[in-house]
PDB file of N, CA, C and O in Angstrom:
ATOM      1  N   MET A   1      95.413 105.723  79.543  1.00  0.00           N
ATOM      2  CA  MET A   1      94.768 104.446  79.794  1.00  0.00           C
ATOM      3  C   MET A   1      93.403 104.661  80.435  1.00  0.00           C
ATOM      4  O   MET A   1      92.979 103.858  81.265  1.00  0.00           O
ATOM      5  N   SER A   2      92.733 105.700  80.073  1.00  0.00           N
ATOM      6  CA  SER A   2      91.438 105.966  80.661  1.00  0.00           C
ATOM      7  C   SER A   2      90.461 104.847  80.415  1.00  0.00           C
ATOM      8  O   SER A   2      89.589 104.614  81.252  1.00  0.00           O
ATOM      9  N   ASP A   3      90.568 104.109  79.251  1.00  0.00           N
ATOM     10  CA  ASP A   3      89.679 102.976  79.021  1.00  0.00           C
ATOM     11  C   ASP A   3      90.155 101.746  79.758  1.00  0.00           C
ATOM     12  O   ASP A   3      89.475 100.720  79.747  1.00  0.00           O
ATOM     13  N   ASN A   4      91.287 101.824  80.388  1.00  0.00           N
ATOM     14  CA  ASN A   4      91.883 100.674  81.055  1.00  0.00           C
ATOM     15  C   ASN A   4      92.036 101.047  82.560  1.00  0.00           C
ATOM     16  O   ASN A   4      93.102 101.505  82.972  1.00  0.00           O
ATOM     17  N   PRO A   5      90.997 100.854  83.353  1.00  0.00           N
ATOM     18  CA  PRO A   5      91.068 101.278  84.768  1.00  0.00           C
ATOM     19  C   PRO A   5      92.156 100.508  85.533  1.00  0.00           C
ATOM     20  O   PRO A   5      92.463  99.360  85.213  1.00  0.00           O
ATOM     21  N   TYR A   6      92.716 101.149  86.524  1.00  0.00           N
ATOM     22  CA  TYR A   6      93.787 100.543  87.306  1.00  0.00           C
ATOM     23  C   TYR A   6      93.272  99.341  88.065  1.00  0.00           C
ATOM     24  O   TYR A   6      92.204  99.383  88.675  1.00  0.00           O
ATOM     25  N   ARG A   7      94.059  98.249  88.018  1.00  0.00           N
ATOM     26  CA  ARG A   7      93.751  97.032  88.786  1.00  0.00           C
ATOM     27  C   ARG A   7      94.786  96.909  89.881  1.00  0.00           C
ATOM     28  O   ARG A   7      95.963  96.713  89.578  1.00  0.00           O
ATOM     29  N   PRO A   8      94.401  97.016  91.142  1.00  0.00           N
ATOM     30  CA  PRO A   8      95.372  96.896  92.222  1.00  0.00           C
ATOM     31  C   PRO A   8      96.174  95.607  92.138  1.00  0.00           C
ATOM     32  O   PRO A   8      95.654  94.558  91.758  1.00  0.00           O
ATOM     33  N   ILE A   9      97.453  95.703  92.500  1.00  0.00           N
ATOM     34  CA  ILE A   9      98.362  94.559  92.461  1.00  0.00           C
ATOM     35  C   ILE A   9      98.380  93.916  93.871  1.00  0.00           C
ATOM     36  O   ILE A   9      97.896  94.510  94.834  1.00  0.00           O
ATOM     37  N   ALA A  10      98.926  92.736  93.970  1.00  0.00           N
ATOM     38  CA  ALA A  10      99.056  92.035  95.267  1.00  0.00           C
ATOM     39  C   ALA A  10      99.930  92.853  96.220  1.00  0.00           C
ATOM     40  O   ALA A  10     100.916  93.466  95.811  1.00  0.00           O
ATOM     41  N   CYS A  11      99.551  92.847  97.484  1.00  0.00           N
ATOM     42  CA  CYS A  11     100.293  93.619  98.506  1.00  0.00           C
ATOM     43  C   CYS A  11     101.767  93.198  98.557  1.00  0.00           C
ATOM     44  O   CYS A  11     102.652  94.044  98.682  1.00  0.00           O
ATOM     45  N   GLY A  12     102.023  91.909  98.462  1.00  0.00           N
ATOM     46  CA  GLY A  12     103.415  91.443  98.521  1.00  0.00           C
ATOM     47  C   GLY A  12     104.268  91.975  97.389  1.00  0.00           C
ATOM     48  O   GLY A  12     105.436  92.302  97.595  1.00  0.00           O
ATOM     49  N   LEU A  13     103.692  92.068  96.174  1.00  0.00           N
ATOM     50  CA  LEU A  13     104.409  92.617  95.031  1.00  0.00           C
ATOM     51  C   LEU A  13     104.631  94.121  95.221  1.00  0.00           C
ATOM     52  O   LEU A  13     105.697  94.646  94.899  1.00  0.00           O
ATOM     53  N   HIS A  14     103.625  94.795  95.742  1.00  0.00           N
ATOM     54  CA  HIS A  14     103.730  96.224  96.021  1.00  0.00           C
ATOM     55  C   HIS A  14     104.890  96.466  97.012  1.00  0.00           C
ATOM     56  O   HIS A  14     105.690  97.385  96.840  1.00  0.00           O
ATOM     57  N   GLU A  15     104.953  95.634  98.029  1.00  0.00           N
ATOM     58  CA  GLU A  15     106.022  95.756  99.026  1.00  0.00           C
ATOM     59  C   GLU A  15     107.408  95.474  98.394  1.00  0.00           C
ATOM     60  O   GLU A  15     108.403  96.093  98.774  1.00  0.00           O
ATOM     61  N   SER A  16     107.459  94.541  97.432  1.00  0.00           N
ATOM     62  CA  SER A  16     108.714  94.269  96.749  1.00  0.00           C
ATOM     63  C   SER A  16     109.206  95.496  95.969  1.00  0.00           C
ATOM     64  O   SER A  16     110.401  95.791  95.955  1.00  0.00           O
ATOM     65  N   TYR A  17     108.294  96.190  95.335  1.00  0.00           N
ATOM     66  CA  TYR A  17     108.689  97.419  94.612  1.00  0.00           C
ATOM     67  C   TYR A  17     109.176  98.487  95.609  1.00  0.00           C
ATOM     68  O   TYR A  17     110.171  99.166  95.355  1.00  0.00           O
ATOM     69  N   GLN A  18     108.475  98.631  96.735  1.00  0.00           N
ATOM     70  CA  GLN A  18     108.888  99.598  97.739  1.00  0.00           C
ATOM     71  C   GLN A  18     110.261  99.232  98.309  1.00  0.00           C
ATOM     72  O   GLN A  18     111.090 100.110  98.548  1.00  0.00           O
ATOM     73  N   TYR A  19     110.494  97.954  98.524  1.00  0.00           N
ATOM     74  CA  TYR A  19     111.785  97.503  99.046  1.00  0.00           C
ATOM     75  C   TYR A  19     112.900  97.801  98.013  1.00  0.00           C
ATOM     76  O   TYR A  19     113.998  98.215  98.386  1.00  0.00           O
ATOM     77  N   ALA A  20     112.614  97.594  96.752  1.00  0.00           N
ATOM     78  CA  ALA A  20     113.598  97.865  95.694  1.00  0.00           C
ATOM     79  C   ALA A  20     113.947  99.359  95.686  1.00  0.00           C
ATOM     80  O   ALA A  20     115.098  99.727  95.448  1.00  0.00           O
ATOM     81  N   VAL A  21     112.961 100.210  95.944  1.00  0.00           N
ATOM     82  CA  VAL A  21     113.208 101.652  96.039  1.00  0.00           C
ATOM     83  C   VAL A  21     114.127 101.937  97.252  1.00  0.00           C
ATOM     84  O   VAL A  21     115.132 102.636  97.125  1.00  0.00           O
ATOM     85  N   MET A  22     113.768 101.390  98.410  1.00  0.00           N
ATOM     86  CA  MET A  22     114.517 101.671  99.630  1.00  0.00           C
ATOM     87  C   MET A  22     115.960 101.153  99.555  1.00  0.00           C
ATOM     88  O   MET A  22     116.858 101.786 100.111  1.00  0.00           O
ATOM     89  N   THR A  23     116.200 100.044  98.897  1.00  0.00           N
ATOM     90  CA  THR A  23     117.530  99.453  98.841  1.00  0.00           C
ATOM     91  C   THR A  23     118.279  99.827  97.562  1.00  0.00           C
ATOM     92  O   THR A  23     119.409  99.390  97.343  1.00  0.00           O
ATOM     93  N   ARG A  24     117.630 100.646  96.714  1.00  0.00           N
ATOM     94  CA  ARG A  24     118.246 101.071  95.457  1.00  0.00           C
ATOM     95  C   ARG A  24     118.680  99.875  94.595  1.00  0.00           C
ATOM     96  O   ARG A  24     119.774  99.847  94.031  1.00  0.00           O
ATOM     97  N   THR A  25     117.796  98.914  94.521  1.00  0.00           N
ATOM     98  CA  THR A  25     118.075  97.684  93.754  1.00  0.00           C
ATOM     99  C   THR A  25     117.694  97.888  92.306  1.00  0.00           C
ATOM    100  O   THR A  25     116.539  98.165  91.981  1.00  0.00           O
ATOM    101  N   ARG A  26     118.664  97.748  91.458  1.00  0.00           N
ATOM    102  CA  ARG A  26     118.420  97.892  89.997  1.00  0.00           C
ATOM    103  C   ARG A  26     117.595  96.715  89.513  1.00  0.00           C
ATOM    104  O   ARG A  26     117.773  95.584  89.964  1.00  0.00           O
ATOM    105  N   LEU A  27     116.692  96.998  88.589  1.00  0.00           N
ATOM    106  CA  LEU A  27     115.762  96.003  88.079  1.00  0.00           C
ATOM    107  C   LEU A  27     115.834  95.910  86.559  1.00  0.00           C
ATOM    108  O   LEU A  27     116.077  96.907  85.880  1.00  0.00           O
ATOM    109  N   ASP A  28     115.624  94.718  86.037  1.00  0.00           N
ATOM    110  CA  ASP A  28     115.314  94.508  84.625  1.00  0.00           C
ATOM    111  C   ASP A  28     113.806  94.510  84.553  1.00  0.00           C
ATOM    112  O   ASP A  28     113.162  93.544  84.963  1.00  0.00           O
ATOM    113  N   LEU A  29     113.223  95.599  84.028  1.00  0.00           N
ATOM    114  CA  LEU A  29     111.794  95.821  84.076  1.00  0.00           C
ATOM    115  C   LEU A  29     111.170  95.657  82.694  1.00  0.00           C
ATOM    116  O   LEU A  29     111.693  96.164  81.701  1.00  0.00           O
ATOM    117  N   ASN A  30     110.042  94.940  82.642  1.00  0.00           N
ATOM    118  CA  ASN A  30     109.261  94.769  81.435  1.00  0.00           C
ATOM    119  C   ASN A  30     107.850  95.279  81.690  1.00  0.00           C
ATOM    120  O   ASN A  30     107.221  94.907  82.680  1.00  0.00           O
ATOM    121  N   TRP A  31     107.351  96.136  80.792  1.00  0.00           N
ATOM    122  CA  TRP A  31     106.025  96.731  81.005  1.00  0.00           C
ATOM    123  C   TRP A  31     105.379  97.129  79.686  1.00  0.00           C
ATOM    124  O   TRP A  31     106.025  97.162  78.638  1.00  0.00           O
ATOM    125  N   ARG A  32     104.090  97.430  79.764  1.00  0.00           N
ATOM    126  CA  ARG A  32     103.324  97.973  78.627  1.00  0.00           C
ATOM    127  C   ARG A  32     103.023  99.421  78.914  1.00  0.00           C
ATOM    128  O   ARG A  32     102.745  99.784  80.057  1.00  0.00           O
ATOM    129  N   ASP A  33     103.076 100.269  77.877  1.00  0.00           N
ATOM    130  CA  ASP A  33     102.701 101.680  78.049  1.00  0.00           C
ATOM    131  C   ASP A  33     101.192 101.862  77.751  1.00  0.00           C
ATOM    132  O   ASP A  33     100.463 100.892  77.542  1.00  0.00           O
ATOM    133  N   GLU A  34     100.757 103.129  77.740  1.00  0.00           N
ATOM    134  CA  GLU A  34      99.337 103.441  77.544  1.00  0.00           C
ATOM    135  C   GLU A  34      98.757 102.888  76.257  1.00  0.00           C
ATOM    136  O   GLU A  34      97.574 102.554  76.187  1.00  0.00           O
ATOM    137  N   SER A  35      99.602 102.794  75.239  1.00  0.00           N
ATOM    138  CA  SER A  35      99.126 102.302  73.930  1.00  0.00           C
ATOM    139  C   SER A  35      99.252 100.774  73.810  1.00  0.00           C
ATOM    140  O   SER A  35      98.888 100.197  72.785  1.00  0.00           O
ATOM    141  N   GLY A  36      99.774 100.119  74.872  1.00  0.00           N
ATOM    142  CA  GLY A  36      99.916  98.683  74.855  1.00  0.00           C
ATOM    143  C   GLY A  36     101.233  98.197  74.323  1.00  0.00           C
ATOM    144  O   GLY A  36     101.452  96.989  74.228  1.00  0.00           O
ATOM    145  N   GLN A  37     102.145  99.131  73.962  1.00  0.00           N
ATOM    146  CA  GLN A  37     103.440  98.746  73.450  1.00  0.00           C
ATOM    147  C   GLN A  37     104.325  98.223  74.576  1.00  0.00           C
ATOM    148  O   GLN A  37     104.349  98.780  75.673  1.00  0.00           O
ATOM    149  N   HIS A  38     105.054  97.140  74.287  1.00  0.00           N
ATOM    150  CA  HIS A  38     105.901  96.496  75.300  1.00  0.00           C
ATOM    151  C   HIS A  38     107.259  97.227  75.368  1.00  0.00           C
ATOM    152  O   HIS A  38     107.807  97.636  74.344  1.00  0.00           O
ATOM    153  N   HIS A  39     107.787  97.382  76.597  1.00  0.00           N
ATOM    154  CA  HIS A  39     109.089  98.001  76.819  1.00  0.00           C
ATOM    155  C   HIS A  39     109.896  97.147  77.775  1.00  0.00           C
ATOM    156  O   HIS A  39     109.334  96.437  78.609  1.00  0.00           O
ATOM    157  N   GLN A  40     111.213  97.214  77.655  1.00  0.00           N
ATOM    158  CA  GLN A  40     112.125  96.546  78.578  1.00  0.00           C
ATOM    159  C   GLN A  40     113.314  97.472  78.787  1.00  0.00           C
ATOM    160  O   GLN A  40     113.848  98.053  77.842  1.00  0.00           O
ATOM    161  N   ALA A  41     113.718  97.597  80.061  1.00  0.00           N
ATOM    162  CA  ALA A  41     114.885  98.436  80.383  1.00  0.00           C
ATOM    163  C   ALA A  41     115.444  98.049  81.731  1.00  0.00           C
ATOM    164  O   ALA A  41     114.725  97.551  82.597  1.00  0.00           O
ATOM    165  N   GLN A  42     116.730  98.280  81.905  1.00  0.00           N
ATOM    166  CA  GLN A  42     117.357  98.137  83.215  1.00  0.00           C
ATOM    167  C   GLN A  42     117.222  99.477  83.874  1.00  0.00           C
ATOM    168  O   GLN A  42     117.647 100.496  83.328  1.00  0.00           O
ATOM    169  N   VAL A  43     116.620  99.483  85.069  1.00  0.00           N
ATOM    170  CA  VAL A  43     116.240 100.756  85.707  1.00  0.00           C
ATOM    171  C   VAL A  43     116.606 100.767  87.184  1.00  0.00           C
ATOM    172  O   VAL A  43     116.823  99.724  87.802  1.00  0.00           O
ATOM    173  N   LEU A  44     116.666 101.961  87.723  1.00  0.00           N
ATOM    174  CA  LEU A  44     116.839 102.181  89.133  1.00  0.00           C
ATOM    175  C   LEU A  44     115.505 102.703  89.683  1.00  0.00           C
ATOM    176  O   LEU A  44     115.087 103.805  89.326  1.00  0.00           O
ATOM    177  N   PRO A  45     114.839 101.938  90.536  1.00  0.00           N
ATOM    178  CA  PRO A  45     113.585 102.406  91.138  1.00  0.00           C
ATOM    179  C   PRO A  45     113.846 103.609  92.062  1.00  0.00           C
ATOM    180  O   PRO A  45     114.769 103.591  92.877  1.00  0.00           O
ATOM    181  N   ILE A  46     113.021 104.644  91.918  1.00  0.00           N
ATOM    182  CA  ILE A  46     113.199 105.871  92.700  1.00  0.00           C
ATOM    183  C   ILE A  46     112.080 106.036  93.736  1.00  0.00           C
ATOM    184  O   ILE A  46     112.334 106.456  94.865  1.00  0.00           O
ATOM    185  N   ASP A  47     110.842 105.705  93.350  1.00  0.00           N
ATOM    186  CA  ASP A  47     109.716 105.943  94.248  1.00  0.00           C
ATOM    187  C   ASP A  47     108.485 105.135  93.763  1.00  0.00           C
ATOM    188  O   ASP A  47     108.409 104.727  92.604  1.00  0.00           O
ATOM    189  N   VAL A  48     107.550 104.925  94.670  1.00  0.00           N
ATOM    190  CA  VAL A  48     106.239 104.393  94.334  1.00  0.00           C
ATOM    191  C   VAL A  48     105.268 105.500  94.679  1.00  0.00           C
ATOM    192  O   VAL A  48     105.223 105.952  95.823  1.00  0.00           O
ATOM    193  N   VAL A  49     104.485 105.946  93.697  1.00  0.00           N
ATOM    194  CA  VAL A  49     103.586 107.075  93.910  1.00  0.00           C
ATOM    195  C   VAL A  49     102.172 106.721  93.471  1.00  0.00           C
ATOM    196  O   VAL A  49     101.958 105.800  92.683  1.00  0.00           O
ATOM    197  N   THR A  50     101.207 107.479  94.003  1.00  0.00           N
ATOM    198  CA  THR A  50      99.817 107.335  93.601  1.00  0.00           C
ATOM    199  C   THR A  50      99.380 108.646  92.966  1.00  0.00           C
ATOM    200  O   THR A  50      99.601 109.724  93.517  1.00  0.00           O
ATOM    201  N   ARG A  51      98.754 108.535  91.796  1.00  0.00           N
ATOM    202  CA  ARG A  51      98.158 109.706  91.142  1.00  0.00           C
ATOM    203  C   ARG A  51      97.102 109.249  90.158  1.00  0.00           C
ATOM    204  O   ARG A  51      97.203 108.170  89.575  1.00  0.00           O
ATOM    205  N   ASP A  52      96.109 110.061  89.982  1.00  0.00           N
ATOM    206  CA  ASP A  52      95.014 109.754  89.065  1.00  0.00           C
ATOM    207  C   ASP A  52      94.424 108.362  89.328  1.00  0.00           C
ATOM    208  O   ASP A  52      94.129 107.624  88.388  1.00  0.00           O
ATOM    209  N   LYS A  53      94.252 108.009  90.601  1.00  0.00           N
ATOM    210  CA  LYS A  53      93.640 106.755  91.004  1.00  0.00           C
ATOM    211  C   LYS A  53      94.419 105.519  90.542  1.00  0.00           C
ATOM    212  O   LYS A  53      93.834 104.459  90.324  1.00  0.00           O
ATOM    213  N   ALA A  54      95.732 105.661  90.397  1.00  0.00           N
ATOM    214  CA  ALA A  54      96.596 104.535  89.986  1.00  0.00           C
ATOM    215  C   ALA A  54      97.920 104.663  90.709  1.00  0.00           C
ATOM    216  O   ALA A  54      98.287 105.747  91.164  1.00  0.00           O
ATOM    217  N   GLU A  55      98.644 103.547  90.817  1.00  0.00           N
ATOM    218  CA  GLU A  55      99.965 103.540  91.454  1.00  0.00           C
ATOM    219  C   GLU A  55     101.027 103.330  90.387  1.00  0.00           C
ATOM    220  O   GLU A  55     100.826 102.595  89.421  1.00  0.00           O
ATOM    221  N   TYR A  56     102.150 103.984  90.582  1.00  0.00           N
ATOM    222  CA  TYR A  56     103.247 103.985  89.618  1.00  0.00           C
ATOM    223  C   TYR A  56     104.582 103.722  90.319  1.00  0.00           C
ATOM    224  O   TYR A  56     104.795 104.107  91.469  1.00  0.00           O
ATOM    225  N   LEU A  57     105.459 103.059  89.591  1.00  0.00           N
ATOM    226  CA  LEU A  57     106.831 102.892  89.972  1.00  0.00           C
ATOM    227  C   LEU A  57     107.620 103.927  89.183  1.00  0.00           C
ATOM    228  O   LEU A  57     107.676 103.861  87.955  1.00  0.00           O
ATOM    229  N   VAL A  58     108.234 104.885  89.881  1.00  0.00           N
ATOM    230  CA  VAL A  58     109.034 105.891  89.219  1.00  0.00           C
ATOM    231  C   VAL A  58     110.452 105.321  89.150  1.00  0.00           C
ATOM    232  O   VAL A  58     111.018 104.921  90.168  1.00  0.00           O
ATOM    233  N   VAL A  59     111.017 105.287  87.946  1.00  0.00           N
ATOM    234  CA  VAL A  59     112.335 104.714  87.729  1.00  0.00           C
ATOM    235  C   VAL A  59     113.213 105.654  86.917  1.00  0.00           C
ATOM    236  O   VAL A  59     112.715 106.566  86.256  1.00  0.00           O
ATOM    237  N   ARG A  60     114.502 105.433  86.968  1.00  0.00           N
ATOM    238  CA  ARG A  60     115.451 106.127  86.110  1.00  0.00           C
ATOM    239  C   ARG A  60     116.103 105.075  85.226  1.00  0.00           C
ATOM    240  O   ARG A  60     116.625 104.076  85.721  1.00  0.00           O
ATOM    241  N   ASP A  61     116.070 105.302  83.919  1.00  0.00           N
ATOM    242  CA  ASP A  61     116.677 104.362  82.993  1.00  0.00           C
ATOM    243  C   ASP A  61     118.178 104.658  82.809  1.00  0.00           C
ATOM    244  O   ASP A  61     118.704 105.594  83.411  1.00  0.00           O
ATOM    245  N   SER A  62     118.851 103.869  81.987  1.00  0.00           N
ATOM    246  CA  SER A  62     120.280 104.011  81.825  1.00  0.00           C
ATOM    247  C   SER A  62     120.702 105.321  81.208  1.00  0.00           C
ATOM    248  O   SER A  62     121.855 105.723  81.369  1.00  0.00           O
ATOM    249  N   SER A  63     119.801 106.015  80.498  1.00  0.00           N
ATOM    250  CA  SER A  63     120.128 107.311  79.934  1.00  0.00           C
ATOM    251  C   SER A  63     119.893 108.435  80.932  1.00  0.00           C
ATOM    252  O   SER A  63     120.222 109.588  80.653  1.00  0.00           O
ATOM    253  N   GLY A  64     119.315 108.108  82.119  1.00  0.00           N
ATOM    254  CA  GLY A  64     119.035 109.128  83.142  1.00  0.00           C
ATOM    255  C   GLY A  64     117.636 109.672  83.080  1.00  0.00           C
ATOM    256  O   GLY A  64     117.269 110.526  83.887  1.00  0.00           O
ATOM    257  N   GLU A  65     116.829 109.190  82.122  1.00  0.00           N
ATOM    258  CA  GLU A  65     115.469 109.650  81.986  1.00  0.00           C
ATOM    259  C   GLU A  65     114.583 109.007  83.095  1.00  0.00           C
ATOM    260  O   GLU A  65     114.680 107.814  83.385  1.00  0.00           O
ATOM    261  N   GLU A  66     113.726 109.853  83.689  1.00  0.00           N
ATOM    262  CA  GLU A  66     112.780 109.330  84.712  1.00  0.00           C
ATOM    263  C   GLU A  66     111.460 108.931  83.991  1.00  0.00           C
ATOM    264  O   GLU A  66     110.933 109.662  83.153  1.00  0.00           O
ATOM    265  N   LEU A  67     110.978 107.766  84.357  1.00  0.00           N
ATOM    266  CA  LEU A  67     109.762 107.243  83.808  1.00  0.00           C
ATOM    267  C   LEU A  67     108.829 106.850  84.935  1.00  0.00           C
ATOM    268  O   LEU A  67     109.281 106.434  86.002  1.00  0.00           O
ATOM    269  N   ALA A  68     107.530 106.978  84.707  1.00  0.00           N
ATOM    270  CA  ALA A  68     106.534 106.492  85.668  1.00  0.00           C
ATOM    271  C   ALA A  68     105.806 105.338  85.013  1.00  0.00           C
ATOM    272  O   ALA A  68     105.117 105.514  84.008  1.00  0.00           O
ATOM    273  N   VAL A  69     105.963 104.156  85.588  1.00  0.00           N
ATOM    274  CA  VAL A  69     105.389 102.934  85.042  1.00  0.00           C
ATOM    275  C   VAL A  69     104.228 102.509  85.925  1.00  0.00           C
ATOM    276  O   VAL A  69     104.408 102.302  87.125  1.00  0.00           O
ATOM    277  N   ARG A  70     103.030 102.375  85.343  1.00  0.00           N
ATOM    278  CA  ARG A  70     101.884 101.958  86.144  1.00  0.00           C
ATOM    279  C   ARG A  70     102.090 100.529  86.630  1.00  0.00           C
ATOM    280  O   ARG A  70     102.417  99.637  85.848  1.00  0.00           O
ATOM    281  N   LEU A  71     101.892 100.320  87.950  1.00  0.00           N
ATOM    282  CA  LEU A  71     102.203  99.039  88.542  1.00  0.00           C
ATOM    283  C   LEU A  71     101.432  97.869  87.894  1.00  0.00           C
ATOM    284  O   LEU A  71     101.977  96.776  87.748  1.00  0.00           O
ATOM    285  N   ASP A  72     100.211  98.094  87.522  1.00  0.00           N
ATOM    286  CA  ASP A  72      99.435  97.006  86.955  1.00  0.00           C
ATOM    287  C   ASP A  72      99.792  96.717  85.508  1.00  0.00           C
ATOM    288  O   ASP A  72      99.243  95.795  84.905  1.00  0.00           O
ATOM    289  N   GLN A  73     100.708  97.499  84.943  1.00  0.00           N
ATOM    290  CA  GLN A  73     101.144  97.285  83.552  1.00  0.00           C
ATOM    291  C   GLN A  73     102.555  96.692  83.517  1.00  0.00           C
ATOM    292  O   GLN A  73     103.121  96.512  82.438  1.00  0.00           O
ATOM    293  N   ILE A  74     103.131  96.385  84.694  1.00  0.00           N
ATOM    294  CA  ILE A  74     104.434  95.747  84.736  1.00  0.00           C
ATOM    295  C   ILE A  74     104.225  94.259  84.473  1.00  0.00           C
ATOM    296  O   ILE A  74     103.453  93.594  85.164  1.00  0.00           O
ATOM    297  N   VAL A  75     104.929  93.748  83.460  1.00  0.00           N
ATOM    298  CA  VAL A  75     104.828  92.361  83.062  1.00  0.00           C
ATOM    299  C   VAL A  75     105.813  91.510  83.851  1.00  0.00           C
ATOM    300  O   VAL A  75     105.517  90.354  84.155  1.00  0.00           O
ATOM    301  N   GLY A  76     106.962  92.051  84.185  1.00  0.00           N
ATOM    302  CA  GLY A  76     107.956  91.328  84.948  1.00  0.00           C
ATOM    303  C   GLY A  76     109.048  92.247  85.458  1.00  0.00           C
ATOM    304  O   GLY A  76     109.346  93.278  84.856  1.00  0.00           O
ATOM    305  N   ALA A  77     109.639  91.859  86.575  1.00  0.00           N
ATOM    306  CA  ALA A  77     110.739  92.624  87.146  1.00  0.00           C
ATOM    307  C   ALA A  77     111.723  91.650  87.765  1.00  0.00           C
ATOM    308  O   ALA A  77     111.347  90.804  88.576  1.00  0.00           O
ATOM    309  N   ILE A  78     112.981  91.771  87.380  1.00  0.00           N
ATOM    310  CA  ILE A  78     114.028  90.898  87.890  1.00  0.00           C
ATOM    311  C   ILE A  78     115.078  91.737  88.607  1.00  0.00           C
ATOM    312  O   ILE A  78     115.593  92.713  88.061  1.00  0.00           O
ATOM    313  N   ASP A  79     115.387  91.339  89.842  1.00  0.00           N
ATOM    314  CA  ASP A  79     116.473  91.964  90.608  1.00  0.00           C
ATOM    315  C   ASP A  79     117.785  91.637  89.896  1.00  0.00           C
ATOM    316  O   ASP A  79     118.142  90.468  89.751  1.00  0.00           O
ATOM    317  N   LEU A  80     118.488  92.651  89.462  1.00  0.00           N
ATOM    318  CA  LEU A  80     119.710  92.457  88.678  1.00  0.00           C
ATOM    319  C   LEU A  80     120.875  91.897  89.517  1.00  0.00           C
ATOM    320  O   LEU A  80     121.822  91.346  88.957  1.00  0.00           O
ATOM    321  N   VAL A  81     120.815  92.031  90.828  1.00  0.00           N
ATOM    322  CA  VAL A  81     121.873  91.498  91.684  1.00  0.00           C
ATOM    323  C   VAL A  81     121.638  90.007  91.945  1.00  0.00           C
ATOM    324  O   VAL A  81     122.537  89.192  91.740  1.00  0.00           O
ATOM    325  N   SER A  82     120.437  89.653  92.393  1.00  0.00           N
ATOM    326  CA  SER A  82     120.161  88.253  92.763  1.00  0.00           C
ATOM    327  C   SER A  82     119.660  87.425  91.580  1.00  0.00           C
ATOM    328  O   SER A  82     119.759  86.198  91.606  1.00  0.00           O
ATOM    329  N   GLY A  83     119.126  88.073  90.548  1.00  0.00           N
ATOM    330  CA  GLY A  83     118.559  87.360  89.424  1.00  0.00           C
ATOM    331  C   GLY A  83     117.163  86.842  89.683  1.00  0.00           C
ATOM    332  O   GLY A  83     116.608  86.121  88.854  1.00  0.00           O
ATOM    333  N   LYS A  84     116.582  87.195  90.819  1.00  0.00           N
ATOM    334  CA  LYS A  84     115.241  86.696  91.172  1.00  0.00           C
ATOM    335  C   LYS A  84     114.152  87.611  90.653  1.00  0.00           C
ATOM    336  O   LYS A  84     114.308  88.830  90.578  1.00  0.00           O
ATOM    337  N   ASN A  85     113.011  86.961  90.285  1.00  0.00           N
ATOM    338  CA  ASN A  85     111.832  87.726  89.923  1.00  0.00           C
ATOM    339  C   ASN A  85     111.220  88.361  91.165  1.00  0.00           C
ATOM    340  O   ASN A  85     111.178  87.741  92.227  1.00  0.00           O
ATOM    341  N   LEU A  86     110.748  89.595  91.033  1.00  0.00           N
ATOM    342  CA  LEU A  86     110.001  90.191  92.142  1.00  0.00           C
ATOM    343  C   LEU A  86     108.621  89.563  92.138  1.00  0.00           C
ATOM    344  O   LEU A  86     107.957  89.489  91.103  1.00  0.00           O
ATOM    345  N   GLU A  87     108.197  89.111  93.316  1.00  0.00           N
ATOM    346  CA  GLU A  87     106.880  88.492  93.424  1.00  0.00           C
ATOM    347  C   GLU A  87     106.195  88.963  94.677  1.00  0.00           C
ATOM    348  O   GLU A  87     105.067  88.556  94.955  1.00  0.00           O
TER     349      GLU A  87
END
């Protein structure tokens, strides 16, 4: 996504992702990858990391694969326990 510079997300949303990591809250996550393709998966958030001047939510999907999803490319995230959107 070198042609697509990182756009910082709202602090409250960033804190929601960090809280999901700390509480091991499973999420229904929707995002776009580097090519713009849309993805959806039920995931377990593992960490929020910064690299290459962007922030990522590191998750584990149902097959056990770890993925790093750029925070500004997340389209939506729903807490699978409460059914609430992360905001």
